[in-house]
N, C-alpha and C positions, 0 to 999 in steps of 0.2 A: 491590930495596928495596920497602918498603911505601909505597903511595900511596892516599890517601883524597881523593876529589873530590866536593865537595858541589854541589848545584844545587837550584833551585826556590824560592829566596828572592825577595822582592819587596815591593811596597807593596800592602796590602790594607786594606779598611775594617773597622771593628769589627764583629764578628759573622761575618766572612768566613772562608774556608778557604784553606789552602795545603798542598802536600805537598812536603816536602824529600826529596831523594835523596842517597845517598852511595855512589858506586861505588868498590869496593876492588880493589886488586891487591897481591899479596904477603902477604895475610892473608885467611883464610877466615872469613866471618861464621858459617858453619855450626858452627864449633868455638870461635871466639873470642867474647868479649863485645863487642857493639857498643853504642854509646851516642850520645845527643845531649846536648850541653851548650850553654849560652848565656851570653853576657856582655853586659850593658847598660852604657852609659857610667857610670863611677864605681863600678861594682859588681864583685864577684868573679865569676869563672866558676862557674856552678852546674849541677848535673846536672838534666836534664829527664826523660830516660827511658833505660833500659838494657834490653838483651835478651841473655840468656846463650845459649851455644851449644845448650843443651838446651831453650830456648824459654821460660825464665822472664823475665817482663817486670816492671819496676819503674818507678814514676812519681813525680815530685815531686808533693806535695799540690796545688800550685797549678795543675797541668795534668790531674789525674785526671778522667776523664769527658769530656775535651775532646780530648786528644792520644792517638794510637795509634802505637806503634812496631812495625815489622814488617820482614821481610826476604824477599828472593827468592834462595834459595841458587843457583839456576841462573844468575843474573846477578851473584851475589856483591855484592848491593846492599842497603843498609839504607835504610829509609824512616821518615819521621815525618809522619803525617797530623795536621794541626792544624785543628781546627774551633772555632767560636765564639771566634775570636781577640779579644783585648782589647788596649788600648793598652799595658798593662804587659807584654805578651809581646814588645814591641819589643826586639830585641837582635841581636847576631851569633850565629848558631847554628853550632856546631862538631860535626863527626862525630868519634867516637873509636873506635878498635879496640884491644882489650886481650887479650893472650894470654900466659900465664905471667906474667913480670914485665915484659914490654914493653908500652908504651903509645904509640899513634900518633894523630896529629891531622890533620884536614883543614885547609884554609886559611880556612874559615868562609864563611857566606853571610848577608847582611843580611836580616832580616825587620823590616818597619816596619808597624805597625798604627795607622792614622790616618785620620780623615775629612777 
């Protein structure tokens, strides 16, 4: 079965950086679309960044220029480098893998941006 395991969340001060990782099994990010989503309390889950199998990246307007999505095919791991973090980036971040009509989610990792 498919498993997505996120890591790298935590508490960071405004302006700081974090890198999230998503290790996958049962799905290959080299051909699937990998993505990062987030959900803050009281809000709906929203897309942060996606990366297609052929390398096309798409970002939410709120994170463009600050976040970078990437992957390591040899490790089958998806990353989200987050720089210049703001308090409004505080949320649970979820990894997603999508292939054909199937969509899979990780358990989420908390990111808190606060002084």
